[in-house]
C-alpha positions as CSV (number, residue, x, y, z in Angstrom):
1,M,117.8,66.2,97.3
2,P,117.3,66.6,101.2
3,P,114.4,68.7,102.3
4,G,115.1,72.4,103.1
5,P,114.5,74.0,106.4
6,E,110.9,74.2,107.7
7,R,109.5,77.7,106.9
8,P,106.6,79.4,108.5
9,K,103.1,79.6,106.9
10,L,103.9,83.1,105.8
11,P,107.5,82.9,104.9
12,E,108.0,86.2,103.1
13,R,108.5,89.3,105.4
14,L,108.8,92.9,104.2
15,F,110.2,95.5,106.7
16,F,112.0,98.8,106.9
17,C,115.2,98.9,109.0
18,L,118.4,100.7,109.9
19,F,121.6,98.7,109.5
20,P,124.6,99.8,111.4
21,D,127.8,100.5,109.5
22,T,130.1,97.4,109.0
23,Q,132.5,98.4,111.7
24,T,129.7,98.8,114.3
25,A,128.1,95.6,113.3
26,I,131.3,93.7,113.8
27,Y,132.0,95.4,117.1
28,T,128.4,94.8,118.3
29,R,128.7,91.0,117.3
30,G,131.8,90.8,119.3
31,F,130.1,92.5,122.4
32,A,127.2,89.9,122.0
33,E,129.6,87.0,121.9
34,R,131.4,88.2,125.1
35,F,128.2,89.0,126.9
36,V,126.7,85.6,126.1
37,C,129.8,83.8,127.1
38,E,130.3,85.7,130.4
39,N,126.6,85.1,131.3
40,R,126.7,81.4,130.2
41,L,123.7,81.9,127.9
42,Q,122.6,79.2,125.5
43,G,120.9,80.0,122.2
44,T,121.6,81.6,118.9
45,L,123.7,84.6,118.0
46,L,122.8,86.7,115.1
47,Q,125.6,87.2,112.5
48,A,126.9,90.8,112.0
49,P,125.2,91.3,108.6
50,R,121.8,90.6,110.1
51,L,122.1,93.2,112.9
52,H,119.5,96.0,112.4
53,I,117.0,98.2,114.1
54,S,113.4,97.5,112.8
55,L,111.6,100.7,111.9
56,Q,108.3,99.4,110.5
57,H,106.9,96.0,109.6
58,V,105.2,96.1,106.2
59,G,103.8,92.5,106.3
60,D,104.2,88.8,106.2
61,Y,103.0,87.0,103.0
62,G,102.7,83.5,101.4
63,Y,104.5,85.1,98.5
64,L,105.8,88.6,98.0
65,R,103.5,90.6,95.7
66,T,104.7,93.5,93.6
67,K,102.0,95.9,94.7
68,F,103.3,95.7,98.5
69,V,106.8,96.3,97.3
70,Y,105.8,99.2,95.2
71,A,103.7,100.8,98.0
72,A,106.6,100.3,100.5
73,R,109.1,101.9,98.1
74,Q,106.9,104.9,97.5
75,A,106.7,105.3,101.3
76,G,110.5,105.0,101.6
77,K,111.0,107.6,99.0
78,A,108.7,110.1,100.9
79,V,110.8,110.2,104.0
80,S,113.4,112.9,104.4
81,M,115.7,113.3,107.4
82,H,119.3,114.3,108.3
83,P,121.8,111.7,109.4
84,F,121.7,111.2,113.2
85,E,123.4,109.3,116.0
86,V,122.1,106.1,117.3
87,V,123.1,105.2,120.9
88,F,122.7,101.9,122.9
89,R,123.3,102.2,126.6
90,F,121.4,99.2,127.9
91,V,121.0,95.4,127.2
92,K,118.0,93.2,128.3
93,S,115.8,90.3,127.2
94,F,112.3,90.8,125.8
95,E,109.8,88.2,126.7
96,G,109.5,86.7,123.2
97,A,106.7,84.7,121.7
98,P,104.9,82.1,124.0
99,S,105.9,78.5,123.8
100,I,104.3,76.4,121.1
101,N,104.3,72.7,120.3
102,G,106.2,72.0,123.4
103,R,109.2,74.2,122.4
104,R,110.5,76.5,125.0
105,R,110.1,80.3,124.8
106,R,112.9,82.0,122.8
107,R,113.8,85.4,124.3
108,P,115.5,88.0,122.2
109,L,118.5,89.6,123.9
110,V,118.5,93.2,122.7
111,L,120.3,96.5,122.9
112,L,117.9,99.4,123.6
113,G,118.2,102.4,121.3
114,E,117.8,106.0,122.4
115,G,116.9,109.3,120.7
116,E,114.2,111.4,119.3
117,A,115.5,110.9,115.8
118,L,114.7,107.2,115.8
119,S,111.1,107.8,117.0
120,E,110.8,110.7,114.4
121,L,111.9,108.3,111.6
122,H,109.4,105.6,112.8
123,K,106.6,108.1,112.8
124,S,107.5,109.6,109.5
125,L,107.8,106.3,107.8
126,G,104.5,105.2,109.3
127,A,102.6,108.2,108.0
128,A,104.2,107.6,104.5
129,M,103.1,104.0,104.7
130,E,99.6,104.8,105.5
131,K,99.5,107.4,102.7
132,N,100.5,104.5,100.4
133,G,97.8,102.1,101.6
134,L,99.9,100.1,104.1
135,R,99.4,99.5,107.8
136,A,101.9,101.1,110.2
137,A,102.7,100.4,113.8
138,K,102.1,103.2,116.3
139,L,104.1,101.7,119.2
140,F,107.9,101.6,118.9
141,T,110.7,100.3,121.1
142,P,113.9,101.0,119.3
143,H,116.2,97.9,119.7
144,M,118.8,95.7,118.0
145,T,118.4,92.0,118.6
146,L,121.6,90.2,119.2
147,F,120.7,86.7,120.3
148,Y,117.7,84.3,121.0
149,G,118.0,82.3,124.2
150,L,116.0,80.6,126.8
151,K,117.1,82.5,130.0
152,P,115.8,86.0,130.7
153,V,118.4,88.7,131.2
154,P,117.4,91.8,133.3
155,M,118.2,95.2,132.0
156,Q,121.8,96.1,132.4
157,A,123.9,99.2,131.6
158,I,126.7,98.8,129.0
159,E,129.5,100.9,127.7
160,P,127.6,102.8,125.0
161,I,127.6,101.5,121.5
162,R,127.1,104.3,118.9
163,F,126.9,104.8,115.2
164,V,125.6,107.4,112.8
165,A,122.6,106.5,110.8
166,R,123.1,107.6,107.2
167,E,120.4,105.6,105.4
168,F,117.5,103.2,105.9
169,A,116.5,100.1,103.9
170,L,113.5,98.1,102.8
171,V,114.3,94.4,103.3
172,H,112.7,91.1,102.1
173,S,113.3,88.5,104.8
174,E,113.1,84.9,103.7
175,R,111.9,83.6,107.0
176,G,113.3,80.2,108.0
177,L,116.2,80.6,105.6
178,T,117.9,83.4,107.6
179,R,118.2,85.5,104.3
180,Y,117.9,89.2,104.0
181,N,117.4,90.8,100.6
182,V,117.8,94.5,100.5
183,I,115.1,95.8,98.0
184,D,116.0,99.5,98.3
185,R,118.0,102.0,100.4
186,W,117.4,105.7,101.0
187,S,120.1,108.1,102.2
188,F,119.5,110.7,104.8
189,Q,120.5,114.2,103.4
190,G,122.5,116.8,105.1
């Protein structure tokens, strides 16, 4: 049997995110394809089912332990919000992680999200995580990663991409295998 892909030292990631609805994910993937082609960018496009807005990172682990999943699920249950609109009006590259082992820096090409509701969700989720013994990030730049490439792209206005957020999810990412396993979802009420 051939060896599998190389996985990082801590291959199991747990995080909270918003997934766009299927129609928006497909439209956004099409936008990304056109943008990459028009700008002659080289790199890797994310598939539509992997497009998301990260809300809070729970942790990276050698193996996923039940106690962290339980604490994260308790935190997710504690969050209550109404559905809200997410709007993306700009695209740009983030710097990305520094080069290692002679590999060139991979810069994420992202859509920048707007709105108080996204920040409110991030804060509410962070407070619920801390109450359940988990660490939470204070800083938050709402974005959706579309592509990883080598060339930096300056901020540019785009025709707005919108969707209504109706739920958020807790996801187990099998890093290096490009697999997302949704552990739980919570609907916004109202």
